[in-house]
FIMITI-401995 format. One line per field, with one value per residue (C-alpha): residue number from 1; x, y, z. Coordinates in nm, 2 decimals. Each point is the difference from the previous one (the first is absolute). Example, Ala and Ser with C-alpha at 12.3 -4.5 7.8 and 13.67 -1.06 7.14 Angstrom:
BEGIN
resi	[1 2];
u	[1.23 0.14];
v	[-0.45 0.34];
w	[0.78 -0.07];
// end
This chain:
BEGIN
resi	[1 2 3 4 5 6 7 8 9 10 11 12 13 14 15 16 17 18 19 20 21 22 23 24 25 26 27 28 29 30 31 32 33 34 35 36 37 38 39 40 41 42 43 44 45 46 47 48 49 50 51 52 53 54 55 56 57 58 59 60 61 62 63 64 65 66 67 68 69 70 71 72 73 74 75 76 77 78 79 80 81 82 83 84 85 86 87 88 89 90 91 92 93 94 95 96 97 98 99 100 101 102 103 104 105 106 107 108 109 110 111 112 113 114 115 116 117 118 119 120 121 122 123 124 125 126 127 128 129 130 131 132 133 134 135 136 137 138 139 140 141 142 143 144 145 146 147 148 149 150 151 152 153 154 155 156 157 158 159 160 161 162 163 164 165 166 167 168 169 170 171 172 173 174 175 176 177 178 179 180 181 182 183 184 185 186 187 188 189 190 191 192 193 194 195 196 197 198 199 200 201 202 203 204 205 206 207 208 209 210 211 212 213 214 215 216 217 218 219 220 221 222 223 224 225 226 227 228 229 230 231 232 233 234 235 236 237 238 239 240 241 242 243 244 245 246 247 248 249 250 251 252 253 254 255 256 257 258 259 260 261 262 263 264 265 266 267 268 269 270 271 272 273 274 275 276 277 278 279 280 281 282 283 284 285 286 287 288 289 290 291 292 293 294 295 296 297 298 299 300 301 302 303 304 305 306 307 308 309 310 311 312 313 314 315 316 317 318 319 320 321 322 323 324 325 326 327 328 329 330 331 332 333 334 335 336 337 338 339 340 341 342 343 344 345 346 347 348 349 350 351 352 353 354 355 356 357 358 359 360 361 362 363 364 365 366 367 368 369 370 371 372 373 374 375 376 377 378 379 380 381];
u	[0.00 0.30 0.08 -0.37 0.00 0.32 -0.11 -0.34 0.09 -0.17 -0.33 -0.19 -0.34 -0.04 0.12 -0.10 0.08 0.02 0.27 -0.12 0.10 -0.15 0.12 -0.32 0.00 -0.26 -0.02 0.16 0.30 0.09 0.32 0.06 0.25 -0.25 -0.27 0.24 0.13 -0.36 -0.10 0.31 -0.04 -0.37 -0.11 0.29 0.16 -0.32 -0.06 0.35 0.02 -0.34 0.14 0.32 -0.20 -0.24 0.19 0.06 -0.36 -0.12 0.24 -0.14 -0.34 -0.18 0.15 -0.13 0.09 -0.11 0.06 -0.01 -0.17 -0.18 -0.33 0.17 -0.04 -0.38 -0.10 0.16 0.22 0.23 0.33 0.15 -0.14 0.31 -0.05 -0.38 0.07 0.24 -0.25 -0.29 0.23 0.07 -0.37 -0.06 0.31 -0.15 -0.31 0.20 0.24 -0.28 -0.16 0.32 0.16 -0.30 0.08 0.34 -0.17 0.12 -0.23 0.05 -0.16 0.05 -0.03 -0.06 0.05 -0.12 0.23 0.21 0.25 0.33 0.33 -0.10 -0.32 0.09 0.17 -0.33 -0.22 -0.02 -0.31 -0.18 0.05 -0.10 -0.32 -0.08 0.07 -0.21 -0.29 0.01 0.04 -0.31 0.21 0.14 0.37 0.29 0.11 0.27 0.26 -0.12 -0.35 0.14 0.23 -0.29 -0.18 0.31 0.06 -0.37 0.03 0.31 -0.17 -0.19 -0.31 0.01 0.04 -0.30 0.07 0.20 0.02 -0.15 0.11 -0.09 -0.02 0.10 -0.18 -0.14 -0.53 -0.30 0.02 -0.11 0.28 0.26 -0.11 -0.02 0.34 0.13 -0.16 -0.33 -0.34 -0.23 -0.38 -0.11 -0.35 -0.17 -0.32 -0.17 -0.06 0.08 0.34 0.14 0.07 0.17 0.20 0.13 0.07 0.18 0.25 0.14 0.06 -0.17 0.03 -0.21 -0.38 -0.28 -0.33 -0.29 -0.07 -0.17 0.21 -0.26 -0.23 0.05 -0.16 0.23 0.31 -0.09 -0.05 0.34 0.18 -0.18 0.13 0.35 -0.01 -0.11 0.25 0.30 -0.08 -0.10 0.33 0.09 0.34 -0.08 -0.31 0.03 -0.30 0.02 -0.37 -0.10 -0.22 -0.07 -0.27 0.17 -0.23 -0.01 -0.08 -0.34 -0.12 0.05 -0.31 -0.03 0.01 0.33 0.17 -0.13 0.13 0.34 0.04 -0.12 0.23 0.31 0.00 -0.27 0.10 0.36 -0.10 -0.24 0.23 0.28 -0.24 -0.10 0.36 0.14 -0.05 0.16 0.29 0.06 -0.02 0.27 0.24 0.14 -0.28 0.04 -0.27 0.06 -0.24 0.01 -0.09 0.08 0.18 -0.35 -0.01 0.31 -0.04 -0.29 -0.08 -0.30 -0.13 -0.28 -0.01 -0.18 0.29 0.26 -0.18 -0.01 0.37 0.09 -0.20 0.19 0.34 -0.11 -0.14 0.34 0.16 -0.26 0.01 0.38 -0.03 -0.23 0.14 0.23 -0.12 0.17 -0.11 0.11 -0.16 -0.10 0.17 -0.21 0.25 0.38 0.32 0.19 -0.20 -0.17 -0.28 0.08 -0.01 -0.22 0.29 0.16 -0.29 -0.04 0.37 -0.04 -0.31 0.19 0.30 -0.22 -0.12 0.34 0.21 0.25 -0.25 -0.05 0.07 -0.20 -0.35 -0.25 0.18 -0.13 0.24 -0.09 0.06 -0.05 0.33 0.05 -0.31 -0.11 0.34 0.02 -0.07 0.13 0.21 -0.16 0.06];
v	[0.00 0.23 -0.06 0.08 0.32 0.11 -0.09 0.17 0.31 -0.13 -0.07 -0.32 -0.03 -0.38 -0.30 -0.35 -0.27 -0.31 -0.22 -0.34 -0.36 -0.32 -0.34 -0.22 -0.25 -0.13 0.23 -0.26 -0.02 0.37 0.07 0.33 0.09 -0.06 0.20 0.28 0.01 0.02 0.27 0.21 -0.02 0.04 0.23 0.15 0.13 0.17 0.15 0.14 0.13 0.18 0.15 0.12 0.13 0.21 0.33 -0.03 -0.08 0.28 0.25 -0.09 0.12 -0.30 -0.33 -0.34 -0.34 -0.33 -0.33 -0.32 -0.24 -0.33 -0.17 -0.21 0.30 -0.01 -0.36 -0.33 -0.17 -0.30 0.16 0.10 0.18 0.23 0.13 0.04 0.18 0.25 0.08 0.04 0.24 0.19 0.04 0.15 0.22 0.15 0.11 0.15 0.19 0.14 0.15 0.10 0.17 0.15 0.33 -0.01 -0.05 -0.36 -0.27 -0.37 -0.28 -0.37 -0.24 -0.37 -0.23 -0.35 -0.25 0.19 -0.13 0.10 -0.17 -0.04 -0.18 -0.19 -0.29 -0.09 0.02 -0.36 -0.10 -0.14 0.33 0.21 -0.20 0.06 0.37 0.03 -0.18 0.25 0.31 0.15 0.13 -0.35 0.08 0.14 0.36 0.14 0.23 0.30 -0.04 0.06 0.28 0.18 0.01 0.12 0.27 0.12 0.05 0.22 0.23 0.32 -0.18 -0.20 0.32 -0.08 -0.36 -0.08 -0.29 -0.25 -0.35 -0.09 -0.38 -0.12 -0.33 0.01 2.70 -0.21 -0.37 0.04 0.25 -0.23 -0.31 0.19 0.14 -0.36 -0.06 -0.14 0.05 0.11 -0.01 0.20 0.03 0.30 0.05 0.25 0.05 0.37 -0.08 -0.26 0.19 0.29 -0.21 -0.24 0.28 0.19 -0.28 0.08 -0.36 -0.16 -0.35 0.09 -0.04 0.01 -0.15 0.10 -0.26 -0.01 -0.28 -0.07 -0.12 -0.36 0.07 0.30 -0.20 -0.27 0.27 0.15 -0.33 -0.07 0.33 -0.08 -0.35 0.16 0.28 -0.23 -0.31 -0.21 0.06 0.20 0.02 0.22 0.06 0.26 0.00 0.35 0.11 0.06 0.21 0.05 0.15 0.05 -0.06 -0.18 -0.36 0.02 0.27 -0.18 -0.09 -0.31 0.21 0.17 -0.33 -0.15 0.30 -0.01 -0.37 0.00 0.29 -0.11 -0.38 -0.15 0.21 -0.11 -0.36 0.00 0.19 -0.25 -0.29 0.17 0.08 -0.35 -0.13 0.32 -0.01 -0.37 0.05 0.27 -0.26 0.25 0.15 0.22 0.12 0.28 0.08 0.34 -0.08 0.21 -0.01 -0.01 -0.37 -0.07 0.20 0.16 0.36 0.21 0.05 -0.25 -0.38 -0.08 0.16 -0.18 -0.33 0.05 0.08 -0.29 -0.23 0.14 -0.08 -0.36 -0.02 0.09 -0.29 -0.25 0.11 -0.01 -0.38 -0.01 0.29 0.29 0.28 0.28 0.26 0.35 0.20 0.35 0.18 0.14 0.11 -0.01 -0.05 0.22 0.30 0.09 -0.14 -0.17 0.16 -0.16 -0.09 -0.19 -0.24 -0.02 -0.07 -0.32 -0.10 0.05 -0.20 -0.29 -0.01 -0.01 -0.29 0.11 -0.13 -0.33 -0.21 0.20 -0.14 0.00 0.28 0.31 0.29 0.26 0.35 0.17 0.16 -0.27 0.04 -0.37 -0.13 0.27 -0.15 0.25 0.26 0.33 0.32];
w	[0.00 0.04 -0.37 -0.09 0.21 -0.17 -0.35 0.02 0.22 0.31 -0.16 -0.10 -0.15 -0.01 0.20 -0.11 0.25 -0.23 0.15 0.13 0.05 0.13 0.12 -0.01 0.29 0.25 0.30 0.23 -0.22 -0.03 0.19 0.18 -0.27 -0.28 0.17 0.08 -0.36 -0.15 0.25 -0.06 -0.38 -0.03 0.28 0.19 -0.32 -0.11 0.34 0.04 -0.36 0.06 0.32 -0.18 -0.30 0.21 0.00 -0.37 -0.08 0.22 -0.16 -0.35 0.11 -0.16 0.10 -0.08 0.15 -0.16 0.18 -0.20 0.23 -0.09 0.01 0.27 0.23 -0.05 -0.02 0.11 -0.26 0.07 -0.08 0.33 0.30 0.05 -0.36 0.06 0.33 -0.16 -0.27 0.25 0.20 -0.32 -0.07 0.34 -0.02 -0.31 0.19 0.29 -0.21 -0.22 0.31 0.19 -0.30 -0.18 0.17 -0.18 -0.34 -0.03 -0.12 0.07 -0.19 -0.05 -0.29 0.10 -0.30 -0.05 -0.16 -0.25 -0.26 0.16 0.07 0.36 -0.09 -0.32 0.18 0.16 -0.31 -0.10 -0.20 0.30 0.19 -0.30 -0.03 0.36 -0.03 -0.31 0.16 0.30 -0.22 -0.16 -0.30 -0.04 -0.02 0.20 -0.02 -0.23 0.16 -0.21 0.15 0.34 -0.10 -0.17 0.33 0.18 -0.26 0.02 0.38 -0.05 -0.25 0.07 -0.13 0.33 0.22 0.22 0.05 0.32 0.25 -0.24 -0.09 -0.35 -0.05 -0.35 -0.02 -0.21 -0.62 0.03 -0.07 -0.36 -0.06 0.17 -0.21 -0.33 0.07 0.00 -0.35 0.11 -0.16 0.27 0.05 0.30 0.15 0.16 0.19 -0.22 -0.37 0.01 0.16 -0.23 -0.32 0.16 0.25 -0.27 -0.25 0.28 0.04 -0.35 -0.09 -0.31 0.15 0.31 -0.05 0.25 0.09 0.22 0.27 0.34 0.14 0.26 -0.28 -0.11 -0.34 -0.07 0.11 -0.26 -0.27 0.09 -0.04 -0.33 -0.13 0.12 -0.16 -0.33 0.00 0.08 -0.20 0.30 0.18 0.31 0.18 0.30 0.22 0.27 0.24 0.12 0.06 0.36 0.23 0.36 0.23 0.34 0.29 0.33 -0.05 0.17 -0.24 -0.33 -0.19 -0.21 -0.31 0.11 0.06 -0.32 -0.20 0.15 -0.04 -0.37 -0.09 0.18 0.00 -0.21 -0.30 0.03 0.04 -0.29 -0.24 0.09 -0.09 -0.33 -0.09 0.06 -0.35 -0.15 0.24 -0.06 -0.38 0.02 0.14 0.26 0.22 0.30 0.25 0.24 0.28 0.16 0.36 0.31 0.33 0.15 -0.11 0.22 0.32 0.18 -0.12 0.10 -0.35 -0.02 0.06 -0.33 -0.19 0.21 -0.05 -0.38 -0.01 0.22 -0.23 -0.30 0.16 0.06 -0.35 -0.13 0.18 -0.12 -0.36 0.00 0.04 -0.30 -0.21 0.06 0.23 0.19 0.25 0.05 0.28 0.07 0.29 0.29 0.26 0.00 0.18 -0.24 0.13 -0.33 -0.21 -0.33 -0.34 -0.26 -0.23 0.29 0.00 -0.38 -0.03 0.21 -0.20 -0.33 0.13 0.09 -0.36 -0.16 -0.11 0.27 0.26 -0.18 0.31 0.25 0.05 0.29 0.18 0.18 -0.04 0.26 -0.13 0.34 0.10 0.26 0.21 0.00 0.13 0.28 0.34 0.26 -0.18 0.07 -0.20];
// end
């Protein structure tokens, strides 16, 4: 770190803690030396380098740390408890540093890959093991190194400026502007006939078109997807379920109509549009669904229980669909650990990233774009 400080005039924008090793053995057969070696390489190095880099990251004014962890730190896998312990420790370190160093404008995030084709893993990838991995993985294959590095790179970019304290598991302007900027043809929907022409024309992109659709209406949802199927020759690469509404009230004051309207707009529309889009997404050969949920689906917020319930349902829907087809979730921020609210482009950047080939091995994940609020236990600003 002395060399780094000298080379970059005492400033550092990004630290990626990627070093790791493993010696797979049954727990009862791991010697003290083996456990100490794995701990020092996987966790202690990352912890110490983060400590040493703190003044340099702080001096830069916008520092980012990315830890490369493992699914072994999230679920049990039979490849060594010392290794799993170090990765679990790394995941929790991510959350603590995100809260402790937010005041210094330093973000901390973590990428937790599943089996990836690397020199460390290759010796264990015999055909029998590969078959087991494929059967356990919804995408039916192991990850390639560039699919992990893409997630790492994204977390280091300004596009991820409101994401901190998150562990992204690789196991598989507005959003239309972001997607069109990446070369996509975009069909957007709005709530009123008078709004659509002006809104679409105002985007200034000939490949963006619009439809009028009340997403709480089943009939209009079906009409919308018929238009999409006709316009794009029966194929669709990306579906972003972004429609939502809320009527904040105490739980005891909600009418049946209020609840039905919130549920139909926030969840039922997303569920039905996903159903309707399935043949189009499948036909494209590379489909991606993004649900725009909310932190209200993860923690308790005083903004209406029907809304929270709908968003919680959407997050679980993401996981279930991921086992059947690809689905990802990006979430709206409500409060924050970074002491500011998010900008719209910070959410749309995450949505756009999840739709790109760079996110090809990320599925079933909830990426919380909240400035660190959902991982903050007792760090008080």
